[in-house]
C-alpha atoms as a printed R data frame, in Angstrom:
   type eleno elety resid chain resno      x       y      z
1  ATOM     1    CA   MET     A     1 75.018 132.260 95.061
2  ATOM     2    CA   LYS     A     2 71.708 130.576 94.230
3  ATOM     3    CA   THR     A     3 71.431 127.814 91.692
4  ATOM     4    CA   THR     A     4 68.981 128.727 88.992
5  ATOM     5    CA   PRO     A     5 66.308 126.179 88.061
6  ATOM     6    CA   GLU     A     6 67.916 125.845 84.622
7  ATOM     7    CA   LYS     A     7 71.275 124.868 86.098
8  ATOM     8    CA   ARG     A     8 69.619 122.502 88.532
9  ATOM     9    CA   SER     A     9 67.775 120.730 85.725
10 ATOM    10    CA   GLU     A    10 70.984 120.518 83.697
11 ATOM    11    CA   GLY     A    11 72.695 118.853 86.663
12 ATOM    12    CA   ASN     A    12 69.821 116.403 87.070
13 ATOM    13    CA   ALA     A    13 69.895 115.613 83.364
14 ATOM    14    CA   THR     A    14 73.623 114.875 83.624
15 ATOM    15    CA   GLU     A    15 73.014 112.585 86.617
16 ATOM    16    CA   SER     A    16 70.153 110.871 84.791
17 ATOM    17    CA   ASP     A    17 72.311 110.465 81.698
18 ATOM    18    CA   LEU     A    18 75.146 108.986 83.732
19 ATOM    19    CA   ALA     A    19 72.815 106.561 85.522
20 ATOM    20    CA   LEU     A    20 71.272 105.505 82.207
21 ATOM    21    CA   THR     A    21 74.708 105.044 80.638
22 ATOM    22    CA   VAL     A    22 75.803 102.814 83.525
23 ATOM    23    CA   GLN     A    23 72.533 100.829 83.378
24 ATOM    24    CA   ASN     A    24 72.893 100.293 79.626
25 ATOM    25    CA   HIS     A    25 76.539  99.266 80.041
26 ATOM    26    CA   LEU     A    26 75.630  96.684 82.683
27 ATOM    27    CA   VAL     A    27 72.777  95.147 80.679
28 ATOM    28    CA   ALA     A    28 74.845  95.137 77.478
29 ATOM    29    CA   LYS     A    29 77.485  93.014 79.212
30 ATOM    30    CA   ARG     A    30 75.162  90.608 81.056
31 ATOM    31    CA   THR     A    31 71.406  90.208 81.052
32 ATOM    32    CA   ASP     A    32 71.737  89.168 84.721
33 ATOM    33    CA   PHE     A    33 71.884  92.879 85.530
34 ATOM    34    CA   ARG     A    34 68.318  93.700 84.467
35 ATOM    35    CA   ARG     A    35 67.313  93.674 88.153
36 ATOM    36    CA   VAL     A    36 70.074  96.095 89.156
37 ATOM    37    CA   ASN     A    37 68.949  99.650 89.876
38 ATOM    38    CA   VAL     A    38 71.339 102.507 89.168
39 ATOM    39    CA   ALA     A    39 71.130 105.948 90.776
40 ATOM    40    CA   ALA     A    40 73.503 108.868 90.354
41 ATOM    41    CA   GLU     A    41 74.276 111.783 92.602
42 ATOM    42    CA   GLY     A    42 76.865 113.901 90.915
43 ATOM    43    CA   ARG     A    43 79.486 111.454 89.713
44 ATOM    44    CA   ILE     A    44 78.716 108.913 92.438
45 ATOM    45    CA   ILE     A    45 76.791 105.845 91.312
46 ATOM    46    CA   THR     A    46 74.742 103.691 93.676
47 ATOM    47    CA   LEU     A    47 73.947 100.133 92.626
48 ATOM    48    CA   SER     A    48 71.041  98.391 94.328
49 ATOM    49    CA   GLY     A    49 68.784  95.448 93.605
50 ATOM    50    CA   LEU     A    50 69.377  91.734 93.231
51 ATOM    51    CA   VAL     A    51 72.144  89.647 91.710
52 ATOM    52    CA   HIS     A    52 72.496  85.860 91.879
53 ATOM    53    CA   SER     A    53 76.096  85.497 93.064
54 ATOM    54    CA   PHE     A    54 78.974  87.330 94.682
55 ATOM    55    CA   PHE     A    55 80.795  87.089 91.342
56 ATOM    56    CA   LEU     A    56 77.976  89.020 89.617
57 ATOM    57    CA   ARG     A    57 77.986  91.564 92.427
58 ATOM    58    CA   GLN     A    58 81.687  92.246 91.935
59 ATOM    59    CA   THR     A    59 81.304  92.239 88.139
60 ATOM    60    CA   ALA     A    60 78.571  94.891 88.326
61 ATOM    61    CA   ILE     A    61 80.785  97.115 90.473
62 ATOM    62    CA   VAL     A    62 83.751  96.761 88.123
63 ATOM    63    CA   LEU     A    63 81.609  97.436 85.030
64 ATOM    64    CA   ALA     A    64 80.050 100.535 86.622
65 ATOM    65    CA   ARG     A    65 83.529 101.903 87.391
66 ATOM    66    CA   GLN     A    66 84.474 101.521 83.712
67 ATOM    67    CA   VAL     A    67 81.915 104.094 82.565
68 ATOM    68    CA   ALA     A    68 83.374 107.509 81.775
69 ATOM    69    CA   GLY     A    69 82.371 110.110 84.350
70 ATOM    70    CA   VAL     A    70 81.928 107.682 87.264
71 ATOM    71    CA   HIS     A    71 84.152 108.630 90.195
72 ATOM    72    CA   GLN     A    72 82.775 106.325 92.874
73 ATOM    73    CA   VAL     A    73 80.457 103.312 93.101
74 ATOM    74    CA   ILE     A    74 78.404 102.607 96.208
75 ATOM    75    CA   ASP     A    75 77.414  98.953 96.517
76 ATOM    76    CA   LYS     A    76 73.961  98.277 97.922
77 ATOM    77    CA   LEU     A    77 73.452  95.094 95.908
78 ATOM    78    CA   THR     A    78 71.839  92.055 97.498
79 ATOM    79    CA   VAL     A    79 72.965  88.558 96.581
80 ATOM    80    CA   GLU     A    80 69.993  86.227 96.131
81 ATOM    81    CA   TRP     A    81 71.032  82.653 95.502
82 ATOM    82    CA   LYS     A    82 69.505  81.187 92.386
83 ATOM    83    CA   GLU     A    83 68.491  77.545 92.366
84 ATOM    84    CA   THR     A    84 70.512  75.586 89.870
85 ATOM    85    CA   SER     A    85 69.125  72.955 87.580
86 ATOM    86    CA   HIS     A    86 72.216  70.771 88.094
87 ATOM    87    CA   ARG     A    87 70.700  68.497 90.660
88 ATOM    88    CA   THR     A    88 71.985  65.010 91.144
89 ATOM    89    CA   LYS     A    89 69.758  62.473 89.444
90 ATOM    90    CA   ARG     A    90 68.597  59.585 91.507
91 ATOM    91    CA   PRO     A    91 69.130  56.111 90.085
92 ATOM    92    CA   HIS     A    92 65.937  54.474 88.852
């Protein structure tokens, strides 16, 4: 049975909607996730892009799993260490 173009576009819209929902959920919880890319294939979400710690990486995965309709999360996130401003001051 062939998939009609209408059904195919409906499926893509659903995937796009799911990806957008996950992206919005991530950014609503933490602005650190603005650099995280979200892709959907069916009900499988792939997270890619940069985060600044392993904690944020795990948090993004957990938050993505919380979204209704997500059945699996594939982690392709890269941890990029962020320089902190808490450097030790030298005595004058």
